[in-house]
C-alpha positions as CSV (number, residue, x, y, z in Angstrom):
1,M,-31.5,-25.7,15.9
2,R,-28.0,-25.8,17.5
3,L,-26.5,-26.9,14.1
4,R,-27.1,-23.1,12.6
5,P,-24.2,-22.3,15.5
6,A,-22.0,-24.7,14.6
7,L,-22.0,-24.3,10.6
8,F,-21.6,-21.0,11.1
9,T,-18.7,-22.2,13.5
10,C,-17.3,-23.7,10.8
11,L,-17.6,-21.6,8.0
12,L,-15.8,-18.6,10.2
13,L,-13.0,-21.6,9.7
14,A,-13.1,-21.6,7.0
15,A,-13.0,-18.1,5.8
16,A,-10.2,-17.4,8.5
17,P,-7.1,-17.7,6.1
18,T,-8.8,-15.9,3.8
19,F,-9.6,-12.8,6.6
20,A,-5.8,-13.2,8.1
21,A,-3.9,-13.0,4.8
22,E,-2.5,-9.4,4.0
23,P,-4.4,-7.7,0.7
24,V,-2.4,-8.6,-2.1
25,R,-0.1,-5.2,-2.9
26,A,1.6,-4.6,-6.1
27,V,5.4,-2.9,-5.9
28,E,5.7,0.4,-5.3
29,A,8.2,1.3,-8.2
30,L,8.4,-0.7,-11.3
31,D,10.8,0.2,-13.3
32,I,9.6,-1.2,-17.1
33,D,13.0,-0.5,-18.9
34,R,14.7,-2.7,-16.3
35,Y,11.6,-5.2,-16.3
36,A,11.7,-5.8,-19.9
37,G,13.3,-8.6,-21.4
38,Q,12.8,-12.2,-21.0
39,W,11.5,-14.1,-18.3
40,H,11.4,-17.5,-17.4
41,E,8.4,-19.4,-14.9
42,I,9.4,-21.2,-13.1
43,A,6.3,-22.4,-11.1
44,H,2.4,-21.4,-11.9
45,L,-1.1,-21.9,-10.9
46,P,-3.1,-23.8,-13.8
47,V,-5.1,-21.6,-16.1
48,S,-6.5,-22.1,-18.4
49,F,-4.7,-20.9,-21.2
50,Q,-1.1,-22.3,-20.4
51,K,-2.9,-26.6,-19.9
52,Q,-1.0,-27.3,-23.0
53,C,2.4,-25.9,-21.6
54,V,4.7,-29.1,-20.5
55,G,8.2,-27.0,-20.2
56,D,10.5,-24.3,-21.2
57,I,7.4,-21.7,-20.7
58,T,9.2,-18.0,-20.5
59,A,7.2,-14.7,-21.3
60,N,9.5,-12.0,-23.4
61,Y,8.1,-7.9,-22.6
62,G,9.3,-5.6,-25.0
63,L,8.6,-1.2,-24.8
64,R,7.1,0.0,-27.3
65,R,6.9,3.3,-28.7
66,D,3.3,4.3,-27.0
67,G,3.8,3.6,-24.2
68,R,2.7,-0.2,-23.9
69,I,4.3,-3.1,-23.7
70,S,5.0,-6.3,-26.2
71,V,3.7,-9.6,-23.9
72,T,5.3,-12.8,-26.2
73,N,4.4,-15.8,-24.0
74,A,6.0,-19.4,-25.2
75,C,5.9,-22.4,-24.5
76,R,6.4,-26.5,-25.1
77,N,3.7,-28.3,-26.2
78,R,3.7,-32.4,-24.6
79,E,4.5,-33.1,-28.7
80,G,7.4,-30.4,-28.2
81,E,6.3,-27.8,-30.7
82,R,6.7,-24.2,-29.7
83,V,3.4,-22.4,-28.7
84,V,3.4,-19.0,-29.0
85,A,1.2,-16.2,-27.7
86,D,1.2,-12.5,-28.5
87,G,-0.1,-10.1,-26.6
88,V,0.1,-5.8,-24.9
89,A,-0.4,-4.4,-21.3
90,R,-0.8,-1.2,-20.6
91,P,0.6,0.5,-17.0
92,V,-2.1,1.2,-14.5
93,E,-2.1,4.9,-14.2
94,G,-0.7,6.2,-10.5
95,Q,0.1,2.5,-9.5
96,P,3.4,1.6,-10.5
97,G,3.8,-2.2,-9.8
98,Q,0.4,-3.0,-11.5
99,L,0.0,-3.3,-15.4
100,Q,-3.4,-4.8,-17.4
101,V,-2.6,-7.8,-20.6
102,R,-4.9,-8.5,-23.1
103,F,-4.0,-11.4,-26.1
104,A,-7.1,-10.5,-27.1
105,P,-6.4,-9.1,-31.3
106,D,-6.1,-4.9,-31.1
107,W,-9.8,-4.2,-32.3
108,L,-11.7,-5.8,-29.3
109,S,-9.0,-3.9,-26.8
110,W,-12.0,-1.2,-26.2
111,V,-13.6,-4.3,-24.5
112,P,-12.9,-4.1,-20.5
113,L,-13.4,-7.6,-20.0
114,V,-10.2,-8.3,-22.6
115,W,-7.7,-6.9,-20.3
116,A,-6.5,-8.8,-17.0
117,D,-5.1,-7.7,-14.0
118,Y,-1.0,-8.0,-13.5
119,W,0.8,-7.4,-11.1
120,V,3.9,-7.4,-9.9
121,I,3.2,-8.6,-6.4
122,A,7.5,-9.6,-5.0
123,L,10.4,-8.0,-7.3
124,D,14.3,-8.7,-6.6
125,P,15.6,-5.5,-6.0
126,E,18.3,-6.4,-8.9
127,Y,15.2,-7.6,-11.4
128,Q,16.4,-11.3,-11.5
129,W,13.3,-13.0,-9.9
130,A,9.5,-11.6,-10.2
131,V,6.5,-13.2,-8.6
132,V,2.9,-11.8,-10.5
133,G,-0.8,-12.0,-8.9
134,E,-3.8,-10.0,-9.5
135,P,-6.1,-9.3,-6.4
136,D,-8.6,-12.3,-6.8
137,R,-5.7,-14.9,-6.0
138,R,-6.7,-16.6,-9.5
139,Y,-3.6,-16.6,-10.9
140,L,0.3,-16.7,-9.8
141,W,3.3,-16.8,-11.9
142,I,6.9,-17.4,-10.4
143,L,9.6,-15.6,-12.5
144,S,13.2,-16.1,-13.6
145,R,15.6,-14.7,-15.2
146,L,17.3,-17.7,-15.3
147,P,15.5,-21.0,-16.4
148,E,16.1,-22.5,-12.4
149,M,15.9,-21.4,-9.2
150,D,17.0,-21.9,-6.1
151,R,14.7,-24.1,-3.9
152,T,15.5,-21.8,-0.5
153,L,15.0,-18.6,-2.3
154,F,11.9,-20.5,-4.6
155,E,10.4,-21.7,-0.5
156,Q,10.7,-17.9,0.2
157,L,8.3,-16.0,-2.5
158,K,5.5,-19.0,-2.1
159,A,5.8,-17.7,1.6
160,K,5.3,-14.5,0.5
161,A,2.5,-15.3,-2.0
162,V,0.1,-17.6,1.1
163,A,1.0,-14.2,3.1
164,M,-0.7,-12.3,0.7
165,G,-4.0,-15.4,0.8
166,Y,-2.4,-17.3,-2.0
167,D,-3.5,-21.3,-1.9
168,L,-0.9,-22.6,-3.7
169,A,-1.8,-26.5,-3.3
170,P,-2.4,-26.7,-6.9
171,L,1.7,-24.1,-7.7
172,K,2.5,-26.2,-10.9
173,I,6.3,-26.0,-10.9
174,M,7.6,-26.4,-14.0
175,A,11.4,-25.6,-13.5
176,P,13.6,-26.9,-12.5
177,L,14.5,-26.2,-8.9
178,R,18.0,-26.1,-7.1
179,D,19.6,-26.8,-4.4
180,P,21.5,-24.1,-2.7
181,A,25.7,-24.5,-3.6
182,P,27.1,-26.3,0.4
183,T,28.9,-23.2,2.6
184,P,33.0,-24.9,2.4
185,A,33.6,-25.8,6.4
186,D,36.2,-23.4,8.4
């Protein structure tokens, strides 16, 4: 009988990081015109649809006349070939930093399960980097306008994700990280 309280305590301790984490929140403002364009993936949590990607991962967002956003994800696979996936995103009404994205054909767009949450959860004021996730913390991408990122900035963005409860142990770094330039001595 003594085992139950000990087991309960262990379960509570294991769940504590999730309870202590701040909720996943999208940014309060997202200017889609500024967000559009090409982004380079610096790192991501492993997902099945990216398992063939080994490098040169990009996402390109374009504005459409119907208010939606075209999405073109591309990467290089092990054979050195470029793999491309085209999709579409739609803004979530009243939630500026929240989008939903799908890569299923247009004729399936009425099926709710083909749409996935795409939340911009951290964003540079100059739109030079972004962190994208979703409320269940299964997906996370760190994006940059440049094909590499400063290591200090990368660590800061990881800390933001961890504070929101993301487990970054399986995080895959897909682009070069550079050390900050040394400052000249006075």
